[in-house]
Structures are given as structure tokens and as C-alpha cells.
C-alpha positions, 0 to 999 in steps of 0.5 A: 119448865115444861110439863110434857117433858116432866110427865115423860120423865116420870112415866118412863124412868125410875127414881134411881134413873133419874137421880143418875141423870141429875148427878150427870147433868151436875157433873156436866156430862150426858145423862144415860136417859133422854131428857128434853130441854134447851139447855143443862139448866132446863134439862136439871129442872125437869129431872128435879121436878120428876124426882120430886113428884115421884117422891110425892106419889110414893110418899103420899100415895097421890097421882101425877096431877095432884103431885104435879099440882103440889110440885108447881104451888111450891115453884110459885111460892119460891118465886114470889 
């Protein structure tokens, strides 16, 4: 998971575009948008993170840094 890649997705693409990219990656197709990542797994991670962050920003009125912090907390809890 690379924060700059997630930030770029959040800043440059809509939720609709990101969800279409998620579907394309899951279906093993090339997404219509540029998604950074060494492989499909990392690309999917970046897209899922961007979707979660955008939703958090819209639902809670938070800024990117706050939403990113909340997302990374959830990731850390799920890993430990």
C-alpha cells in the first residue's frame, strides 16, 4: 500500500470511476483509469482504499488526512 498512489486516486477520480476500476481489476481486465501498483493485488488495494477514503470524506465531512488516518487504523487493527 503506497499512500501517494492512494492520494492520487482520491484527488483525480470520482467514486464512480474508482468503482469501475475495482470491478475491472477483479474481473482481471485493464481498468479505464491509471492505477499505480506492482501487481493487480496492489492496484486493488489502492482502489479500495481510495473508495473507502472518498466515502469517509463525503459521509463525515473529513479531509483527506483525517480519512486516511482512519483507514490506516482499520488496516492496522485487521492485521494485528
